[in-house]
HTML snippet that shows the backbone in 3Dmol.js (N, CA, C, O; Angstrom):
<script src="https://3Dmol.org/build/3Dmol-min.js"></script>
<div id="view" style="width:600px;height:400px;position:relative"></div>
<script>
const pdb = `
ATOM      1  N   MET A   1      -2.067  87.301 -28.536  1.00  0.00           N
ATOM      2  CA  MET A   1      -1.176  86.796 -27.174  1.00  0.00           C
ATOM      3  C   MET A   1      -2.686  85.999 -26.395  1.00  0.00           C
ATOM      4  O   MET A   1      -2.452  85.058 -25.636  1.00  0.00           O
ATOM      5  N   THR A   2      -4.223  86.428 -26.624  1.00  0.00           N
ATOM      6  CA  THR A   2      -4.831  85.460 -26.048  1.00  0.00           C
ATOM      7  C   THR A   2      -5.157  84.153 -26.751  1.00  0.00           C
ATOM      8  O   THR A   2      -5.914  83.320 -26.253  1.00  0.00           O
ATOM      9  N   MET A   3      -4.516  83.991 -28.013  1.00  0.00           N
ATOM     10  CA  MET A   3      -4.455  82.389 -28.689  1.00  0.00           C
ATOM     11  C   MET A   3      -3.550  81.943 -28.275  1.00  0.00           C
ATOM     12  O   MET A   3      -3.745  80.765 -27.975  1.00  0.00           O
ATOM     13  N   ARG A   4      -2.497  82.307 -28.062  1.00  0.00           N
ATOM     14  CA  ARG A   4      -1.268  81.540 -27.249  1.00  0.00           C
ATOM     15  C   ARG A   4      -1.539  81.046 -25.953  1.00  0.00           C
ATOM     16  O   ARG A   4      -1.285  79.875 -25.671  1.00  0.00           O
ATOM     17  N   LYS A   5      -2.039  81.845 -25.129  1.00  0.00           N
ATOM     18  CA  LYS A   5      -2.643  81.647 -23.615  1.00  0.00           C
ATOM     19  C   LYS A   5      -3.880  80.310 -24.200  1.00  0.00           C
ATOM     20  O   LYS A   5      -3.621  79.111 -24.097  1.00  0.00           O
ATOM     21  N   ARG A   6      -4.494  80.560 -24.479  1.00  0.00           N
ATOM     22  CA  ARG A   6      -5.739  79.354 -24.760  1.00  0.00           C
ATOM     23  C   ARG A   6      -4.745  77.801 -25.406  1.00  0.00           C
ATOM     24  O   ARG A   6      -4.936  76.662 -24.979  1.00  0.00           O
ATOM     25  N   GLY A   7      -4.007  78.069 -26.184  1.00  0.00           N
ATOM     26  CA  GLY A   7      -3.038  76.851 -26.842  1.00  0.00           C
ATOM     27  C   GLY A   7      -2.147  76.436 -25.739  1.00  0.00           C
ATOM     28  O   GLY A   7      -1.626  75.320 -25.770  1.00  0.00           O
ATOM     29  N   VAL A   8      -1.944  77.229 -24.801  1.00  0.00           N
ATOM     30  CA  VAL A   8      -1.098  76.618 -23.611  1.00  0.00           C
ATOM     31  C   VAL A   8      -1.856  75.909 -22.616  1.00  0.00           C
ATOM     32  O   VAL A   8      -1.421  74.911 -22.040  1.00  0.00           O
ATOM     33  N   ALA A   9      -3.078  76.458 -22.393  1.00  0.00           N
ATOM     34  CA  ALA A   9      -4.163  75.974 -21.763  1.00  0.00           C
ATOM     35  C   ALA A   9      -4.490  74.691 -22.101  1.00  0.00           C
ATOM     36  O   ALA A   9      -4.530  73.809 -21.243  1.00  0.00           O
ATOM     37  N   THR A  10      -4.777  74.443 -23.487  1.00  0.00           N
ATOM     38  CA  THR A  10      -5.519  73.426 -24.109  1.00  0.00           C
ATOM     39  C   THR A  10      -4.266  72.447 -23.658  1.00  0.00           C
ATOM     40  O   THR A  10      -4.407  71.437 -22.969  1.00  0.00           O
ATOM     41  N   LEU A  11      -3.170  72.877 -24.114  1.00  0.00           N
ATOM     42  CA  LEU A  11      -1.887  71.513 -24.168  1.00  0.00           C
ATOM     43  C   LEU A  11      -1.680  70.901 -23.033  1.00  0.00           C
ATOM     44  O   LEU A  11      -1.384  69.713 -22.907  1.00  0.00           O
ATOM     45  N   LEU A  12      -1.891  72.011 -21.832  1.00  0.00           N
ATOM     46  CA  LEU A  12      -1.809  71.489 -20.424  1.00  0.00           C
ATOM     47  C   LEU A  12      -2.977  70.551 -20.098  1.00  0.00           C
ATOM     48  O   LEU A  12      -2.823  69.391 -19.717  1.00  0.00           O
ATOM     49  N   ALA A  13      -4.141  71.145 -20.279  1.00  0.00           N
ATOM     50  CA  ALA A  13      -5.103  70.166 -19.786  1.00  0.00           C
ATOM     51  C   ALA A  13      -5.475  68.847 -20.485  1.00  0.00           C
ATOM     52  O   ALA A  13      -6.179  67.953 -20.018  1.00  0.00           O
ATOM     53  N   THR A  14      -4.701  68.897 -22.037  1.00  0.00           N
ATOM     54  CA  THR A  14      -4.596  67.267 -22.555  1.00  0.00           C
ATOM     55  C   THR A  14      -3.356  66.616 -22.051  1.00  0.00           C
ATOM     56  O   THR A  14      -3.302  65.387 -22.027  1.00  0.00           O
ATOM     57  N   ALA A  15      -2.413  67.301 -21.670  1.00  0.00           N
ATOM     58  CA  ALA A  15      -1.180  66.342 -21.111  1.00  0.00           C
ATOM     59  C   ALA A  15      -1.877  65.735 -19.387  1.00  0.00           C
ATOM     60  O   ALA A  15      -1.671  64.632 -18.881  1.00  0.00           O
ATOM     61  N   VAL A  16      -2.695  66.861 -18.823  1.00  0.00           N
ATOM     62  CA  VAL A  16      -3.023  66.131 -17.593  1.00  0.00           C
ATOM     63  C   VAL A  16      -4.053  64.925 -17.677  1.00  0.00           C
ATOM     64  O   VAL A  16      -4.131  63.964 -16.912  1.00  0.00           O
ATOM     65  N   LEU A  17      -4.901  65.242 -18.909  1.00  0.00           N
ATOM     66  CA  LEU A  17      -5.835  63.896 -19.342  1.00  0.00           C
ATOM     67  C   LEU A  17      -5.589  62.606 -19.698  1.00  0.00           C
ATOM     68  O   LEU A  17      -6.189  61.535 -19.613  1.00  0.00           O
ATOM     69  N   LEU A  18      -4.167  63.132 -20.270  1.00  0.00           N
ATOM     70  CA  LEU A  18      -3.383  61.776 -20.720  1.00  0.00           C
ATOM     71  C   LEU A  18      -2.790  61.138 -19.750  1.00  0.00           C
ATOM     72  O   LEU A  18      -2.791  59.912 -19.637  1.00  0.00           O
ATOM     73  N   MET A  19      -2.223  61.962 -18.954  1.00  0.00           N
ATOM     74  CA  MET A  19      -1.277  61.264 -17.854  1.00  0.00           C
ATOM     75  C   MET A  19      -2.438  60.775 -16.855  1.00  0.00           C
ATOM     76  O   MET A  19      -2.105  59.783 -16.207  1.00  0.00           O
ATOM     77  N   SER A  20      -3.695  61.249 -16.599  1.00  0.00           N
ATOM     78  CA  SER A  20      -4.609  60.287 -15.874  1.00  0.00           C
ATOM     79  C   SER A  20      -5.173  58.935 -16.708  1.00  0.00           C
ATOM     80  O   SER A  20      -5.659  57.976 -16.109  1.00  0.00           O
ATOM     81  N   GLY A  21      -5.095  58.971 -17.581  1.00  0.00           N
ATOM     82  CA  GLY A  21      -5.656  57.976 -18.725  1.00  0.00           C
ATOM     83  C   GLY A  21      -4.539  56.653 -18.528  1.00  0.00           C
ATOM     84  O   GLY A  21      -4.727  55.437 -18.500  1.00  0.00           O
ATOM     85  N   CYS A  22      -3.328  57.471 -18.412  1.00  0.00           N
ATOM     86  CA  CYS A  22      -2.160  56.556 -18.166  1.00  0.00           C
ATOM     87  C   CYS A  22      -2.076  55.920 -16.799  1.00  0.00           C
ATOM     88  O   CYS A  22      -1.703  54.747 -16.770  1.00  0.00           O
ATOM     89  N   ASP A  23      -2.338  56.460 -15.782  1.00  0.00           N
ATOM     90  CA  ASP A  23      -2.658  56.007 -14.556  1.00  0.00           C
ATOM     91  C   ASP A  23      -3.495  54.952 -14.598  1.00  0.00           C
ATOM     92  O   ASP A  23      -3.116  53.872 -14.147  1.00  0.00           O
ATOM     93  N   GLN A  24      -4.712  55.099 -15.125  1.00  0.00           N
ATOM     94  CA  GLN A  24      -5.810  54.010 -14.885  1.00  0.00           C
ATOM     95  C   GLN A  24      -5.346  52.940 -15.710  1.00  0.00           C
ATOM     96  O   GLN A  24      -5.279  51.828 -15.188  1.00  0.00           O
ATOM     97  N   ALA A  25      -4.934  53.111 -17.192  1.00  0.00           N
ATOM     98  CA  ALA A  25      -4.535  51.918 -17.690  1.00  0.00           C
ATOM     99  C   ALA A  25      -3.053  51.177 -17.029  1.00  0.00           C
ATOM    100  O   ALA A  25      -2.752  50.010 -17.282  1.00  0.00           O
ATOM    101  N   GLU A  26      -2.349  51.945 -16.291  1.00  0.00           N
ATOM    102  CA  GLU A  26      -1.558  51.382 -15.431  1.00  0.00           C
ATOM    103  C   GLU A  26      -2.113  50.064 -14.131  1.00  0.00           C
ATOM    104  O   GLU A  26      -1.646  49.014 -13.688  1.00  0.00           O
ATOM    105  N   LYS A  27      -3.204  50.796 -13.942  1.00  0.00           N
ATOM    106  CA  LYS A  27      -3.696  50.285 -12.697  1.00  0.00           C
ATOM    107  C   LYS A  27      -4.617  48.614 -12.992  1.00  0.00           C
ATOM    108  O   LYS A  27      -4.871  47.581 -12.373  1.00  0.00           O
ATOM    109  N   ALA A  28      -4.876  49.287 -14.477  1.00  0.00           N
ATOM    110  CA  ALA A  28      -5.758  48.094 -14.970  1.00  0.00           C
ATOM    111  C   ALA A  28      -4.844  46.862 -15.430  1.00  0.00           C
ATOM    112  O   ALA A  28      -5.251  45.712 -15.260  1.00  0.00           O
ATOM    113  N   ALA A  29      -3.531  47.138 -16.049  1.00  0.00           N
ATOM    114  CA  ALA A  29      -2.660  46.076 -16.258  1.00  0.00           C
ATOM    115  C   ALA A  29      -2.148  45.635 -14.933  1.00  0.00           C
ATOM    116  O   ALA A  29      -1.836  44.445 -14.901  1.00  0.00           O
ATOM    117  N   GLN A  30      -1.965  46.401 -13.680  1.00  0.00           N
ATOM    118  CA  GLN A  30      -1.503  45.459 -12.475  1.00  0.00           C
ATOM    119  C   GLN A  30      -2.355  44.642 -12.065  1.00  0.00           C
ATOM    120  O   GLN A  30      -2.014  43.527 -11.672  1.00  0.00           O
ATOM    121  N   GLN A  31      -3.928  45.143 -12.086  1.00  0.00           N
ATOM    122  CA  GLN A  31      -4.807  43.936 -12.050  1.00  0.00           C
ATOM    123  C   GLN A  31      -4.935  42.837 -12.918  1.00  0.00           C
ATOM    124  O   GLN A  31      -5.615  41.884 -12.539  1.00  0.00           O
ATOM    125  N   MET A  32      -4.387  42.812 -14.033  1.00  0.00           N
ATOM    126  CA  MET A  32      -4.694  42.231 -15.185  1.00  0.00           C
ATOM    127  C   MET A  32      -3.358  41.097 -14.845  1.00  0.00           C
ATOM    128  O   MET A  32      -3.489  39.876 -14.928  1.00  0.00           O
ATOM    129  N   LEU A  33      -2.383  41.634 -14.546  1.00  0.00           N
ATOM    130  CA  LEU A  33      -1.057  40.648 -14.069  1.00  0.00           C
ATOM    131  C   LEU A  33      -1.081  39.787 -12.868  1.00  0.00           C
ATOM    132  O   LEU A  33      -0.599  38.654 -12.883  1.00  0.00           O
ATOM    133  N   SER A  34      -1.823  40.488 -11.481  1.00  0.00           N
ATOM    134  CA  SER A  34      -2.179  40.147 -10.868  1.00  0.00           C
ATOM    135  C   SER A  34      -2.922  38.431 -10.919  1.00  0.00           C
ATOM    136  O   SER A  34      -2.470  37.362 -10.509  1.00  0.00           O
ATOM    137  N   LYS A  35      -4.111  38.743 -11.548  1.00  0.00           N
ATOM    138  CA  LYS A  35      -4.916  37.925 -11.888  1.00  0.00           C
ATOM    139  C   LYS A  35      -4.186  36.806 -12.625  1.00  0.00           C
ATOM    140  O   LYS A  35      -4.395  35.649 -12.260  1.00  0.00           O
ATOM    141  N   THR A  36      -3.409  37.035 -13.559  1.00  0.00           N
ATOM    142  CA  THR A  36      -2.848  36.057 -14.364  1.00  0.00           C
ATOM    143  C   THR A  36      -1.581  35.495 -13.589  1.00  0.00           C
ATOM    144  O   THR A  36      -1.392  34.289 -13.749  1.00  0.00           O
ATOM    145  N   ALA A  37      -0.741  36.128 -12.829  1.00  0.00           N
ATOM    146  CA  ALA A  37       0.032  35.669 -11.644  1.00  0.00           C
ATOM    147  C   ALA A  37      -0.681  34.351 -10.695  1.00  0.00           C
ATOM    148  O   ALA A  37      -0.232  33.223 -10.491  1.00  0.00           O
ATOM    149  N   GLU A  38      -1.880  34.950 -10.252  1.00  0.00           N
ATOM    150  CA  GLU A  38      -2.577  33.604  -9.474  1.00  0.00           C
ATOM    151  C   GLU A  38      -2.844  32.688 -10.175  1.00  0.00           C
ATOM    152  O   GLU A  38      -2.593  31.558  -9.757  1.00  0.00           O
ATOM    153  N   SER A  39      -3.521  32.889 -11.651  1.00  0.00           N
ATOM    154  CA  SER A  39      -4.096  31.734 -12.497  1.00  0.00           C
ATOM    155  C   SER A  39      -2.979  30.780 -12.643  1.00  0.00           C
ATOM    156  O   SER A  39      -3.117  29.571 -12.457  1.00  0.00           O
ATOM    157  N   ALA A  40      -1.713  31.426 -13.028  1.00  0.00           N
ATOM    158  CA  ALA A  40      -0.441  30.589 -13.095  1.00  0.00           C
ATOM    159  C   ALA A  40       0.090  29.838 -11.918  1.00  0.00           C
ATOM    160  O   ALA A  40       0.567  28.706 -12.000  1.00  0.00           O
ATOM    161  N   LYS A  41      -0.026  30.570 -10.761  1.00  0.00           N
ATOM    162  CA  LYS A  41       0.226  29.863  -9.759  1.00  0.00           C
ATOM    163  C   LYS A  41      -0.855  28.533  -9.287  1.00  0.00           C
ATOM    164  O   LYS A  41      -0.402  27.524  -8.746  1.00  0.00           O
ATOM    165  N   GLN A  42      -2.032  28.676  -9.525  1.00  0.00           N
ATOM    166  CA  GLN A  42      -3.098  27.962  -9.089  1.00  0.00           C
ATOM    167  C   GLN A  42      -2.667  26.371 -10.328  1.00  0.00           C
ATOM    168  O   GLN A  42      -2.686  25.192  -9.974  1.00  0.00           O
ATOM    169  N   ALA A  43      -2.388  26.799 -11.478  1.00  0.00           N
ATOM    170  CA  ALA A  43      -2.276  25.500 -12.508  1.00  0.00           C
ATOM    171  C   ALA A  43      -0.882  25.114 -12.180  1.00  0.00           C
ATOM    172  O   ALA A  43      -0.684  24.046 -12.758  1.00  0.00           O
ATOM    173  N   ILE A  44       0.031  25.426 -11.618  1.00  0.00           N
ATOM    174  CA  ILE A  44       1.497  24.878 -11.133  1.00  0.00           C
ATOM    175  C   ILE A  44       0.852  23.930  -9.818  1.00  0.00           C
ATOM    176  O   ILE A  44       1.179  22.753  -9.665  1.00  0.00           O
ATOM    177  N   ASP A  45       0.075  24.507  -9.085  1.00  0.00           N
ATOM    178  CA  ASP A  45      -0.348  23.788  -7.912  1.00  0.00           C
ATOM    179  C   ASP A  45      -1.076  22.327  -8.503  1.00  0.00           C
ATOM    180  O   ASP A  45      -0.743  21.149  -8.375  1.00  0.00           O
ATOM    181  N   ASP A  46      -1.864  22.781  -8.984  1.00  0.00           N
ATOM    182  CA  ASP A  46      -2.661  21.408  -9.681  1.00  0.00           C
ATOM    183  C   ASP A  46      -1.802  20.650 -10.540  1.00  0.00           C
ATOM    184  O   ASP A  46      -1.955  19.429 -10.521  1.00  0.00           O
ATOM    185  N   THR A  47      -0.926  21.140 -11.290  1.00  0.00           N
ATOM    186  CA  THR A  47      -0.138  20.174 -12.129  1.00  0.00           C
ATOM    187  C   THR A  47       0.579  19.107 -11.051  1.00  0.00           C
ATOM    188  O   THR A  47       0.558  17.889 -11.232  1.00  0.00           O
ATOM    189  N   HIS A  48       1.326  19.866  -9.703  1.00  0.00           N
ATOM    190  CA  HIS A  48       2.337  19.218  -9.100  1.00  0.00           C
ATOM    191  C   HIS A  48       1.567  18.356  -8.365  1.00  0.00           C
ATOM    192  O   HIS A  48       1.963  17.209  -8.160  1.00  0.00           O
ATOM    193  N   LYS A  49       0.170  18.887  -7.797  1.00  0.00           N
ATOM    194  CA  LYS A  49      -0.726  17.812  -7.003  1.00  0.00           C
ATOM    195  C   LYS A  49      -1.118  16.546  -8.023  1.00  0.00           C
ATOM    196  O   LYS A  49      -1.144  15.400  -7.573  1.00  0.00           O
ATOM    197  N   ALA A  50      -1.376  16.780  -9.213  1.00  0.00           N
ATOM    198  CA  ALA A  50      -1.699  15.672 -10.081  1.00  0.00           C
ATOM    199  C   ALA A  50      -0.239  14.783 -10.420  1.00  0.00           C
ATOM    200  O   ALA A  50      -0.319  13.620 -10.815  1.00  0.00           O
ATOM    201  N   ALA A  51       0.972  15.402 -10.238  1.00  0.00           N
ATOM    202  CA  ALA A  51       2.241  14.487 -10.535  1.00  0.00           C
ATOM    203  C   ALA A  51       2.497  13.804  -9.228  1.00  0.00           C
ATOM    204  O   ALA A  51       2.835  12.620  -9.225  1.00  0.00           O
ATOM    205  N   GLU A  52       2.348  14.516  -8.061  1.00  0.00           N
ATOM    206  CA  GLU A  52       2.488  13.522  -6.919  1.00  0.00           C
ATOM    207  C   GLU A  52       1.441  12.401  -6.723  1.00  0.00           C
ATOM    208  O   GLU A  52       1.738  11.434  -6.021  1.00  0.00           O
ATOM    209  N   GLN A  53       0.030  12.501  -7.412  1.00  0.00           N
ATOM    210  CA  GLN A  53      -0.699  11.505  -7.350  1.00  0.00           C
ATOM    211  C   GLN A  53      -0.411  10.646  -8.562  1.00  0.00           C
ATOM    212  O   GLN A  53      -0.514   9.423  -8.474  1.00  0.00           O
ATOM    213  N   ALA A  54      -0.157  11.066  -9.366  1.00  0.00           N
ATOM    214  CA  ALA A  54       0.113  10.043 -10.393  1.00  0.00           C
ATOM    215  C   ALA A  54       1.776   9.134 -10.411  1.00  0.00           C
ATOM    216  O   ALA A  54       2.177   8.228 -11.141  1.00  0.00           O
ATOM    217  N   LEU A  55       2.273   9.691  -9.541  1.00  0.00           N
ATOM    218  CA  LEU A  55       3.729   9.226  -8.671  1.00  0.00           C
ATOM    219  C   LEU A  55       3.487   7.956  -7.805  1.00  0.00           C
ATOM    220  O   LEU A  55       4.017   6.847  -7.859  1.00  0.00           O
ATOM    221  N   ASN A  56       2.399   8.523  -6.884  1.00  0.00           N
ATOM    222  CA  ASN A  56       2.227   7.659  -5.766  1.00  0.00           C
ATOM    223  C   ASN A  56       1.458   6.311  -6.314  1.00  0.00           C
ATOM    224  O   ASN A  56       1.689   5.198  -5.842  1.00  0.00           O
ATOM    225  N   GLU A  57       0.504   6.557  -7.382  1.00  0.00           N
ATOM    226  CA  GLU A  57       0.104   5.602  -8.027  1.00  0.00           C
ATOM    227  C   GLU A  57       0.669   4.501  -8.772  1.00  0.00           C
ATOM    228  O   GLU A  57       0.313   3.326  -8.851  1.00  0.00           O
ATOM    229  N   ALA A  58       1.683   5.171  -9.332  1.00  0.00           N
ATOM    230  CA  ALA A  58       2.614   4.530 -10.147  1.00  0.00           C
ATOM    231  C   ALA A  58       3.636   3.449  -9.384  1.00  0.00           C
ATOM    232  O   ALA A  58       3.992   2.347  -9.803  1.00  0.00           O
ATOM    233  N   THR A  59       4.033   4.175  -8.005  1.00  0.00           N
ATOM    234  CA  THR A  59       4.941   3.109  -7.213  1.00  0.00           C
ATOM    235  C   THR A  59       4.045   2.884  -6.025  1.00  0.00           C
ATOM    236  O   THR A  59       4.656   3.036  -4.968  1.00  0.00           O
ATOM    237  N   GLY A  60       2.764   2.563  -5.886  1.00  0.00           N
ATOM    238  CA  GLY A  60       2.124   2.117  -4.823  1.00  0.00           C
ATOM    239  C   GLY A  60       2.030   2.601  -3.672  1.00  0.00           C
ATOM    240  O   GLY A  60       1.398   2.013  -2.794  1.00  0.00           O
ATOM    241  N   TYR A  61       2.712   3.898  -3.444  1.00  0.00           N
ATOM    242  CA  TYR A  61       2.739   4.435  -2.404  1.00  0.00           C
ATOM    243  C   TYR A  61       1.749   5.092  -1.781  1.00  0.00           C
ATOM    244  O   TYR A  61       1.360   6.077  -2.409  1.00  0.00           O
ATOM    245  N   LYS A  62       1.024   4.817  -0.417  1.00  0.00           N
ATOM    246  CA  LYS A  62      -0.339   5.453   0.006  1.00  0.00           C
ATOM    247  C   LYS A  62       0.427   6.585   1.174  1.00  0.00           C
ATOM    248  O   LYS A  62       1.033   6.239   2.188  1.00  0.00           O
ATOM    249  N   PRO A  63       0.208   7.939   0.720  1.00  0.00           N
ATOM    250  CA  PRO A  63       0.701   9.136   1.567  1.00  0.00           C
ATOM    251  C   PRO A  63      -0.120   8.807   3.083  1.00  0.00           C
ATOM    252  O   PRO A  63      -1.164   8.161   2.993  1.00  0.00           O
ATOM    253  N   ALA A  64       0.347   9.248   4.474  1.00  0.00           N
ATOM    254  CA  ALA A  64      -0.293   9.131   5.409  1.00  0.00           C
ATOM    255  C   ALA A  64      -1.621  10.023   5.503  1.00  0.00           C
ATOM    256  O   ALA A  64      -1.685  11.013   4.775  1.00  0.00           O
ATOM    257  N   GLU A  65      -2.537   9.764   6.244  1.00  0.00           N
ATOM    258  CA  GLU A  65      -3.811  10.551   6.355  1.00  0.00           C
ATOM    259  C   GLU A  65      -3.079  11.488   6.923  1.00  0.00           C
ATOM    260  O   GLU A  65      -2.005  11.325   7.502  1.00  0.00           O
ATOM    261  N   PRO A  66      -3.819  12.741   6.715  1.00  0.00           N
ATOM    262  CA  PRO A  66      -3.357  14.029   7.208  1.00  0.00           C
ATOM    263  C   PRO A  66      -3.752  13.906   8.895  1.00  0.00           C
ATOM    264  O   PRO A  66      -4.606  13.100   9.265  1.00  0.00           O
ATOM    265  N   ASP A  67      -3.120  14.687   9.736  1.00  0.00           N
ATOM    266  CA  ASP A  67      -3.454  14.520  11.322  1.00  0.00           C
ATOM    267  C   ASP A  67      -5.118  15.191  11.376  1.00  0.00           C
ATOM    268  O   ASP A  67      -5.630  15.939  10.543  1.00  0.00           O
ATOM    269  N   ALA A  68      -5.600  14.757  12.374  1.00  0.00           N
ATOM    270  CA  ALA A  68      -6.577  15.377  12.670  1.00  0.00           C
ATOM    271  C   ALA A  68      -6.860  16.523  13.149  1.00  0.00           C
ATOM    272  O   ALA A  68      -6.400  16.701  14.277  1.00  0.00           O
ATOM    273  N   ALA A  69      -7.508  17.458  12.668  1.00  0.00           N
ATOM    274  CA  ALA A  69      -7.593  19.225  13.498  1.00  0.00           C
ATOM    275  C   ALA A  69      -7.238  19.007  14.779  1.00  0.00           C
ATOM    276  O   ALA A  69      -7.759  18.062  15.373  1.00  0.00           O
ATOM    277  N   PRO A  70      -6.370  19.769  15.376  1.00  0.00           N
ATOM    278  CA  PRO A  70      -6.060  19.813  16.555  1.00  0.00           C
ATOM    279  C   PRO A  70      -7.700  20.361  17.645  1.00  0.00           C
ATOM    280  O   PRO A  70      -8.468  21.273  17.336  1.00  0.00           O
ATOM    281  N   LYS A  71      -7.795  19.554  18.755  1.00  0.00           N
ATOM    282  CA  LYS A  71      -9.008  20.060  19.337  1.00  0.00           C
ATOM    283  C   LYS A  71      -8.625  21.331  19.951  1.00  0.00           C
ATOM    284  O   LYS A  71      -7.479  21.651  20.268  1.00  0.00           O
ATOM    285  N   ASP A  72      -9.827  22.114  20.107  1.00  0.00           N
ATOM    286  CA  ASP A  72      -9.669  23.339  21.173  1.00  0.00           C
ATOM    287  C   ASP A  72      -9.714  23.078  22.874  1.00  0.00           C
ATOM    288  O   ASP A  72     -10.676  22.768  23.578  1.00  0.00           O
ATOM    289  N   ASN A  73      -8.409  23.308  23.210  1.00  0.00           N
ATOM    290  CA  ASN A  73      -8.700  23.481  24.301  1.00  0.00           C
ATOM    291  C   ASN A  73      -8.602  24.534  25.304  1.00  0.00           C
ATOM    292  O   ASN A  73      -7.573  24.934  25.848  1.00  0.00           O
ATOM    293  N   LYS A  74      -9.804  24.937  25.484  1.00  0.00           N
ATOM    294  CA  LYS A  74     -10.598  25.953  26.007  1.00  0.00           C
ATOM    295  C   LYS A  74      -9.429  25.849  27.221  1.00  0.00           C
ATOM    296  O   LYS A  74      -8.458  26.571  26.990  1.00  0.00           O
ATOM    297  N   ASP A  75      -9.370  25.241  28.205  1.00  0.00           N
ATOM    298  CA  ASP A  75      -8.547  25.190  29.661  1.00  0.00           C
ATOM    299  C   ASP A  75      -7.217  26.045  29.520  1.00  0.00           C
ATOM    300  O   ASP A  75      -6.927  26.985  30.261  1.00  0.00           O
ATOM    301  N   SER A  76      -6.334  25.510  28.298  1.00  0.00           N
ATOM    302  CA  SER A  76      -5.240  26.175  28.202  1.00  0.00           C
ATOM    303  C   SER A  76      -4.969  27.409  27.986  1.00  0.00           C
ATOM    304  O   SER A  76      -3.942  27.980  28.352  1.00  0.00           O
ATOM    305  N   SER A  77      -6.207  28.060  27.160  1.00  0.00           N
ATOM    306  CA  SER A  77      -6.211  29.510  26.617  1.00  0.00           C
ATOM    307  C   SER A  77      -6.590  30.060  27.693  1.00  0.00           C
ATOM    308  O   SER A  77      -6.337  31.243  27.463  1.00  0.00           O
ATOM    309  N   GLN A  78      -7.054  30.008  28.781  1.00  0.00           N
ATOM    310  CA  GLN A  78      -7.451  30.813  29.864  1.00  0.00           C
ATOM    311  C   GLN A  78      -6.201  31.617  30.741  1.00  0.00           C
ATOM    312  O   GLN A  78      -5.205  30.985  31.091  1.00  0.00           O
ATOM    313  N   ALA A  79      -6.330  32.773  30.988  1.00  0.00           N
ATOM    314  CA  ALA A  79      -5.624  33.407  31.815  1.00  0.00           C
ATOM    315  C   ALA A  79      -5.495  32.919  33.248  1.00  0.00           C
ATOM    316  O   ALA A  79      -6.574  32.542  33.704  1.00  0.00           O
ATOM    317  N   ILE A  80      -4.512  32.830  34.042  1.00  0.00           N
ATOM    318  CA  ILE A  80      -4.246  32.337  35.284  1.00  0.00           C
ATOM    319  C   ILE A  80      -4.669  33.293  36.404  1.00  0.00           C
ATOM    320  O   ILE A  80      -4.490  32.982  37.581  1.00  0.00           O
TER     321      ILE A  80
END
`;
const viewer = $3Dmol.createViewer("view");
viewer.addModel(pdb, "pdb");
viewer.setStyle({}, {cartoon: {color: "spectrum"}});
viewer.zoomTo();
viewer.render();
</script>
């Protein structure tokens, strides 16, 4: 009887350890997927930017300069 209780306790402890290990593995996998997705997004953005630049150079199109940063108007942000 004592041996059986020890066996059950050992199996339960092993199951708990395995489940905690699975949670850690899942978190690590999610972090890796997140980093991979961010890298892929950056690669797509870089490719898009390079394609636009190549197209502009091929067609002779010069995009308009971006507008200057809006000036802070402290007067308009004050309460009346």
